[in-house]
C-alpha positions in Angstrom: 259.1 129.6 217.7 256.6 130.5 220.3 257.2 132.4 223.6 256.1 129.8 226.6 252.8 130.6 227.8 251.8 130.3 231.4 248.8 127.9 231.6 247.1 125.9 234.2 248.3 122.3 234.8 245.9 120.1 232.6 245.0 116.5 233.0 247.5 114.4 231.1 244.7 112.9 228.8 243.8 116.4 227.9 244.3 117.0 223.9 245.6 120.5 223.1 244.1 121.4 219.8 244.8 123.7 216.7 241.7 124.3 214.8 242.7 125.5 211.2 239.5 127.1 209.8 237.9 127.8 213.0 235.5 130.1 211.5 233.9 127.8 208.7 231.3 125.3 209.3 233.6 122.4 210.3 235.6 124.7 212.6 232.4 126.0 214.2 231.0 122.4 214.8 234.5 121.3 216.1 234.2 124.0 218.8 230.7 123.0 219.7 231.8 119.4 220.4 235.0 120.9 222.3 232.7 123.2 224.5 230.9 120.1 225.5 234.1 118.3 227.0 236.2 121.0 228.4 237.9 118.5 230.6 239.1 116.6 227.5 240.3 119.5 225.3 242.3 122.8 225.4 242.6 125.1 222.4 246.1 126.3 221.4 245.5 128.2 218.3 242.7 129.1 216.0 242.8 130.2 212.6 240.1 132.2 210.8 241.5 134.1 207.6 239.4 137.2 207.3 236.3 136.5 209.4 237.8 138.8 212.2 234.7 139.4 214.3 233.9 135.5 214.4 237.1 134.8 215.1 237.4 137.3 218.0 234.2 135.8 219.4 235.8 132.5 219.4 238.9 133.7 221.0 237.0 135.2 223.9 235.3 132.1 224.5 238.1 129.5 224.3 241.2 131.8 225.1 243.5 130.1 222.8 247.2 131.1 223.0 247.4 132.3 219.5 244.9 133.4 216.6 245.9 133.6 213.0 244.6 135.6 210.2 245.4 136.0 206.6 247.4 139.3 206.7 248.5 142.3 208.8 245.6 144.5 208.2 243.3 141.6 209.5 245.8 141.1 212.2 245.5 144.7 213.5 241.8 144.6 213.5 241.7 141.3 215.4 244.1 142.6 218.0 242.0 145.5 218.7 238.8 143.6 219.2 240.8 141.4 221.7 242.2 144.1 223.5 238.8 145.7 223.9 237.7 142.3 225.5 240.6 141.9 227.6 241.6 138.7 225.9 245.3 138.0 225.8 245.5 135.7 222.7 248.3 136.5 220.5 247.6 137.4 216.8 249.8 136.1 214.1 249.2 136.3 210.4 250.3 134.5 207.2 251.1 131.1 205.7 254.0 130.7 208.0 251.9 131.4 211.2 249.7 128.7 210.1 252.4 126.2 209.7 253.8 127.1 213.1 250.7 126.5 215.0 250.1 123.2 213.1 253.4 121.9 214.0 254.1 123.4 217.4 255.5 121.0 220.1 252.7 121.8 222.6 249.8 120.6 220.0 248.6 116.9 220.0 246.0 117.2 217.5 245.2 119.4 214.3 241.9 120.0 212.9 242.7 120.8 209.1 239.6 122.5 207.9 240.9 125.2 205.7 239.0 125.2 202.5 240.9 124.4 199.2 244.5 124.0 198.3 245.5 127.0 200.6 245.1 124.3 203.4 247.9 122.1 202.1 251.3 123.6 203.6 249.9 123.6 207.0 248.5 120.2 206.9 251.8 118.9 205.4 253.6 120.7 208.3 251.3 118.9 210.9 252.0 115.6 209.2 255.7 115.9 209.4 255.5 116.8 213.1 253.7 113.8 213.7 250.5 115.4 214.8 247.0 113.7 215.0 245.4 115.3 212.1 241.7 115.5 211.9 241.6 115.8 208.1 238.6 118.0 206.7 240.5 119.4 204.0 240.0 117.0 201.1 242.1 119.1 198.8 245.2 118.2 200.5 244.9 114.4 199.4 243.6 115.5 196.0 246.5 117.6 195.3 249.3 116.0 197.2 247.7 112.5 198.1 251.1 110.6 197.8 253.1 113.2 199.2 250.9 114.0 202.4 250.5 110.1 203.1 254.1 109.6 202.9 255.2 112.5 205.2 252.5 111.3 207.6 253.9 107.9 207.6 257.5 109.2 208.1 256.8 111.7 210.9 254.5 109.4 212.8 251.4 111.1 212.3 247.9 109.7 212.6 245.4 110.7 210.0 241.7 110.6 210.9 239.0 111.3 208.1 236.3 114.0 209.2 234.5 114.1 206.0 231.3 112.4 206.8 231.8 109.5 204.0 235.3 108.8 204.8 234.6 108.7 208.5 232.0 106.4 208.0 234.1 104.2 205.9 236.9 104.3 208.6 234.0 103.3 211.2 233.0 100.1 209.2 236.6 99.0 208.2 238.0 96.2 210.1 240.1 97.5 213.3 243.4 96.3 212.1 242.9 97.3 208.5 246.4 98.3 207.0 245.3 99.4 203.4 245.1 95.8 202.2 241.8 95.1 200.8 242.2 91.5 199.9 243.6 90.6 203.3 240.3 91.6 204.8 237.8 90.2 202.1 236.8 93.8 201.1 235.2 93.9 197.5 234.7 97.7 197.1 234.2 101.0 198.9 230.9 102.6 198.3 230.6 106.4 198.8 227.1 107.8 199.2 226.2 111.1 197.7 222.9 113.2 198.1 222.8 114.4 194.5 222.5 117.9 195.6 219.9 120.3 195.0 219.5 119.5 191.2 219.3 115.9 191.1 215.8 116.0 189.5 216.1 119.5 187.7 215.5 119.4 184.1 218.9 119.5 182.4 217.5 122.2 180.2 217.3 124.5 183.1 221.0 124.1 184.2 222.3 127.0 182.2 220.2 129.2 184.2 221.0 128.0 187.8 222.1 130.9 190.1 224.6 131.0 192.8 221.9 131.3 195.3 220.2 128.3 194.0 223.3 126.1 193.9 224.5 127.0 197.6 221.1 125.9 199.0 221.8 122.3 199.8 218.8 120.0 200.7 220.5 118.0 203.7 223.7 119.8 204.8 224.6 123.1 206.2 228.0 124.0 204.5 230.1 126.7 203.0 229.3 128.2 199.6 232.3 126.7 197.8 231.6 123.2 198.9 227.9 123.7 198.3 228.8 124.5 194.9 230.9 121.3 194.6 228.0 119.3 196.0 225.7 120.6 193.4 227.9 119.7 190.4 228.9 116.4 192.4 232.6 117.4 192.1 232.7 117.2 195.8 232.0 113.6 195.6 234.7 113.4 192.7 237.2 114.9 195.2 235.9 112.6 198.1 236.8 109.6 195.4 240.3 110.7 195.0 240.6 111.3 198.8 239.5 107.8 199.6 242.0 106.2 197.2 244.8 107.7 199.0 243.2 107.4 202.6 242.4 103.6 202.4 245.0 102.7 199.8 242.1 101.7 197.4 242.6 101.1 193.6 240.3 103.3 191.7 238.4 100.5 190.3 237.3 99.3 193.7 235.7 102.9 194.6 231.9 103.4 193.9 229.4 106.1 194.1 225.9 105.8 194.7 223.2 108.5 195.0 221.4 108.4 198.2 219.3 111.7 198.4 218.3 111.1 202.2 221.9 111.3 203.4 221.2 108.8 206.2 223.6 106.3 205.1 227.0 108.1 205.0 229.0 105.3 203.2 229.5 101.6 202.9 232.0 98.8 202.4 231.1 95.8 200.3 232.8 92.4 201.6 233.6 89.1 199.7 231.0 87.2 201.6 228.0 89.6 200.4 227.9 91.7 203.5 227.7 95.5 203.2 228.5 97.3 206.5 227.3 100.9 206.6 227.2 103.8 209.1 224.1 105.8 209.5 223.1 108.8 211.3 221.6 112.3 210.9 223.4 114.6 208.5 225.3 116.5 211.0 228.9 117.0 211.0 229.3 117.0 214.5 229.0 113.1 214.6 232.1 112.5 212.7 234.2 115.2 214.5 233.1 113.7 217.8 234.0 110.3 216.7 237.6 111.5 215.6 238.2 113.5 218.7 236.8 111.1 221.1 239.0 107.9 220.0 239.1 105.4 221.3 235.9 106.4 223.2 232.4 107.6 221.9 231.7 111.0 223.1 228.7 113.2 223.2 228.4 115.2 219.9 225.2 117.2 220.5 223.5 115.5 217.6 220.1 113.6 218.6 219.3 110.0 218.0 218.2 109.0 214.3 214.5 108.3 214.5 213.9 105.4 212.2 210.0 105.8 212.6 210.4 109.3 211.0 212.2 108.1 207.6 209.8 107.4 204.7 212.2 105.5 203.0 216.0 105.2 201.6 216.4 105.3 198.1 219.6 104.8 195.9 220.4 105.3 192.1 223.6 105.7 190.0 225.0 108.8 189.1 224.2 110.3 185.7 227.5 111.7 184.1 225.5 113.9 181.7 223.9 115.5 184.7 227.1 115.6 186.7 230.1 115.9 184.2 232.4 116.9 186.9 232.2 113.7 188.6 233.2 111.8 185.5 236.0 114.3 185.2 237.2 113.5 188.7 237.0 109.7 187.8 239.1 110.2 184.8 241.7 112.3 186.8 242.0 109.6 189.5 242.6 107.0 186.8 245.2 109.2 185.1 247.3 109.8 188.1 250.4 112.2 188.1 249.5 115.9 188.1 245.7 115.6 187.0 244.1 115.6 190.3 245.9 118.9 191.1 245.0 120.4 187.8 241.4 119.2 188.5 241.4 120.9 191.9 242.8 124.0 190.9 240.6 124.6 187.7 237.5 123.7 189.8 238.3 126.2 192.6 238.7 128.9 190.0 235.7 128.0 188.1 233.6 127.7 191.3 234.8 131.3 192.4 234.0 132.7 189.1 230.3 131.1 189.0 229.8 132.5 192.8 230.9 135.9 191.4 228.4 135.8 188.6 231.1 135.7 185.8 230.3 132.3 184.3 227.3 130.1 184.1 226.9 126.8 186.2 227.2 124.7 183.2 230.5 126.3 182.3 232.3 124.9 185.7 232.6 121.5 183.9 233.7 123.2 180.9 236.6 125.1 182.6 237.8 122.1 184.2 237.9 119.8 181.2 239.6 122.4 179.2 242.2 122.7 182.0 242.8 118.8 182.2 243.4 118.9 178.5 246.1 121.6 178.6 247.8 121.5 181.8 248.6 118.1 183.2 252.3 117.4 184.2 253.6 114.1 185.4 256.1 113.2 187.9 255.1 115.8 190.7 256.9 114.5 193.6 257.4 117.8 196.0 255.4 120.7 197.2 257.1 122.8 194.9 256.2 121.1 191.9 252.7 120.7 192.8 252.1 124.4 193.7 253.7 125.3 190.4 251.4 123.1 188.8 248.5 124.5 190.6 249.5 128.2 189.9 249.8 127.3 186.1 246.4 125.7 186.1 244.7 128.7 187.8 246.4 131.1 185.3 245.0 129.1 182.3 241.6 128.7 183.9 241.4 132.4 184.6 242.0 133.1 180.9 239.6 130.5 179.7 237.0 132.0 182.0 237.5 135.3 180.6 237.3 134.2 177.0 234.0 132.3 178.0 232.8 135.7 179.2 233.7 137.3 176.1 
């Protein structure tokens, strides 16, 4: 698949990483952690889609063997930049290249941080190849949870959750947890949510919310799409579905509570009345460092949580009239089948349309609800069927969006 590259002999404990989505917020945070521990990690491949200049700078700093971009045009542009910097990284492009660098024999771990359903094929390839998968692409489990977890089990892959909420849950579950809540006295899993930028906004103002307002998260620094998802709380809905598959947790055992300070990242309730929580500053380098360092705790660059500076920790139940997308995600999780696939595809199209100024903020939930009503198929057990459902939903959502504009 790849030509053998001449590299220095590395310490046997050094991890060889492929980072899918290296130019996004998760990828940048991952490379920040990696740079702090050069003796522990070596970069095999970086994938950056269309952010060529940013990817070129990363290649110059980390000297991966391969870099992957979206298409031939971006590959040519990146190759020219690297040649000018005397960087010998080989440039690849396209979906198959992502699959190749995720499943390459040299690779021990894959940071799966490509946003959206586009990250599914490469994450699935890493699972089949038995890699340690640092999963930041929640859509992989939302769209193909059963398929992905089965592939990981069959391939001997280890799946470690990078999302702050799932990482927090992973940290406070019993060390020998095997997906059996009852065997460990677990009552429920509680995901915390900040509530986003519009937690206290008058509902009458929602129709006039602009993309610039929606992407301004009060606590986290994230990409545009995930920031909008946080504003609608669809992000938390997707995380519910993700938690269902990651922890083999029945939908009725999953809770969401709004916690605006984002200090407690999630909790687990136990039968004896105990609630265990993981706390820390809202910085993605903490869960990334936790996953990369296992079984050690390694330095992340995140400062200590200063309790004396906290004015208080508050909690409230989510209001479905304010956050209809969260209710739609609950319903899709309960429905099973292809509902979650439809939910994700319709949401991606709706958020893209909103960011482009083609629909209102309040239309995002309408697009998703209408798509769930018209497009759900049952019995999707392979990648082909899931991708066909995804494509059908996107086409329908685009038509509905066009009708809303009219």
